[in-house]
C-alpha positions in Angstrom: -27.7 70.5 -11.7 -30.6 69.0 -13.7 -30.3 65.5 -12.3 -31.5 65.0 -9.3 -30.2 61.8 -7.4 -30.1 61.0 -4.2 -27.0 61.8 -2.1 -25.0 58.3 -0.6 -23.8 60.0 2.8 -24.6 63.0 4.6 -22.6 63.0 8.1 -19.8 65.9 7.6 -18.0 64.5 5.3 -15.9 67.1 2.3 -17.9 69.9 1.1 -20.8 68.1 -1.9 -20.1 71.6 -4.0 -16.4 70.6 -5.0 -16.4 69.0 -8.1 -13.6 66.9 -9.9 -13.4 65.7 -13.0 -13.0 62.5 -14.6 -9.6 61.7 -15.0 -8.6 62.7 -11.5 -12.1 61.2 -9.7 -10.8 57.5 -11.4 -7.2 58.7 -10.4 -8.0 59.0 -7.3 -10.5 56.2 -6.4 -8.0 53.6 -8.6 -9.9 52.9 -11.8 -9.5 53.8 -15.5 -11.4 56.8 -17.1 -13.1 53.9 -19.3 -14.5 52.4 -16.0 -15.8 55.6 -15.1 -17.0 56.7 -17.9 -19.3 52.6 -17.7 -20.6 53.4 -14.2 -22.6 57.0 -14.8 -23.2 55.8 -18.4 -25.2 52.6 -16.9 -26.3 55.1 -13.8 -23.8 52.6 -11.0 -22.6 56.1 -9.5 -23.3 59.2 -10.8 -21.6 62.3 -11.0 -23.7 64.5 -8.3 -22.3 68.1 -9.3 -22.5 67.9 -13.2 -23.5 65.2 -15.6 -22.5 65.1 -19.0 -24.7 66.6 -21.0 -23.6 65.9 -24.6 -20.4 65.9 -26.7 -17.6 67.7 -24.6 -19.4 68.5 -21.6 -17.5 67.8 -18.4 -18.4 65.2 -15.6 -18.2 66.9 -12.1 -17.6 64.5 -9.6 -18.1 65.1 -5.3 -15.9 63.8 -2.7 -18.7 61.5 -1.9 -19.0 59.8 -5.6 -15.1 59.2 -5.5 -15.8 56.9 -2.4 -18.5 55.7 -3.7 -16.2 54.1 -7.5 -13.8 53.4 -4.4 -15.5 51.4 -2.6 -17.4 49.9 -5.6 -13.6 48.7 -6.9 -12.8 47.0 -3.5 -15.8 45.3 -4.0 -15.0 44.1 -7.4 -11.4 43.3 -6.5 -12.8 41.1 -4.1 -14.8 38.8 -6.5 -18.2 40.7 -5.8 -20.4 40.8 -9.1 -21.3 44.3 -10.5 -25.2 43.3 -10.1 -24.4 42.7 -6.2 -22.4 46.0 -6.1 -25.8 47.7 -7.6 -27.7 46.2 -5.1 -25.2 47.7 -1.9 -25.3 51.1 -3.5 -29.0 51.2 -3.7 -28.9 49.8 -0.1 -26.3 52.6 0.9 -29.0 54.6 -0.7 -32.0 53.7 1.0 -30.2 53.1 4.1 -29.2 57.0 5.1 -26.5 56.1 6.9 -25.1 58.5 8.6 -21.5 57.6 10.1 -19.6 56.4 7.8 -16.1 56.6 9.3 -17.5 53.7 12.0 -19.3 51.9 8.8 -17.2 48.8 7.5 -18.6 46.6 4.4 -18.7 43.3 4.5 -19.2 40.3 2.1 -19.0 37.1 1.6 -18.0 37.2 -2.3 -22.0 36.8 -3.2 -23.7 38.7 -0.8 -22.4 42.6 1.0 -23.6 43.2 4.5 -23.6 46.4 6.3 -22.1 46.7 9.9 -22.7 49.4 12.3 -21.2 47.4 15.1 -19.1 45.0 16.3 -21.8 43.2 17.1 -22.3 42.4 13.2 -19.7 41.5 12.7 -19.7 39.0 15.4 -22.6 37.6 14.3 -21.7 37.5 10.5 -19.1 35.5 11.7 -20.8 33.0 13.6 -22.3 31.8 10.6 -19.5 30.5 9.7 -19.3 32.1 6.4 -15.9 33.7 5.9 -15.9 37.0 4.9 -13.9 40.2 4.2 -14.1 43.6 5.8 -14.1 47.1 3.8 -13.5 49.8 6.3 -14.7 52.9 4.6 -13.5 55.4 7.4 -10.2 54.3 6.1 -11.2 54.4 2.4 -12.7 57.6 3.2 -8.9 59.0 4.0 -7.1 57.5 1.8 -9.6 59.3 -0.9 -9.5 62.9 1.2 -5.3 62.3 1.1 -5.6 61.3 -2.4 -7.4 65.2 -3.9 -5.7 66.7 -1.7 -2.1 65.8 -3.4 -4.2 66.9 -7.2 -5.1 69.6 -5.3 -1.5 70.9 -4.6 0.0 69.5 -8.3 -3.2 71.4 -9.7 -1.6 75.0 -8.1 1.6 74.4 -8.8 0.9 73.8 -12.4 -1.2 76.5 -12.0 1.5 78.9 -10.2 3.5 77.9 -13.3 1.2 79.6 -15.9 0.8 82.4 -14.1 5.0 82.7 -14.2 4.9 81.9 -17.5 2.1 84.8 -18.6 4.1 87.1 -16.5 7.2 86.6 -18.5 5.7 86.8 -21.7 4.1 90.1 -21.4 6.9 91.7 -19.5 
């Protein structure tokens, strides 16, 4: 890949060499293809397997990329501005978070907080500020389940195509 982007997660998540096309990545993240395209062009979430290199080329997203897409969607749905989400994604890159299944993103709708322990959450709530949380491990499992379903559907389509070709040959 020509584009060198730092890996957001390095913690034993599914293999990074498996690529998902844009339509599958958008569906798994629960966003429109138009949002996916915009976020890639504005470098919010770029595909780490393969970037688009001109007309007709395809972006390929890793599992980690799709997880980030879904997290961005959740933060947008909660009212966090795209500008603050960009900052949060950058902070996650810089923090090098290694154990995502036990990490929660917290937000008061203005700022995004990274919480890796129960004490941090208590401290945030102790400030009297209302916050919401996104448990990344849960989102990770949702993305994983969606992609497993897509793989099963693609395998079924491939099997059907092979049968049709075999019938035409004989």
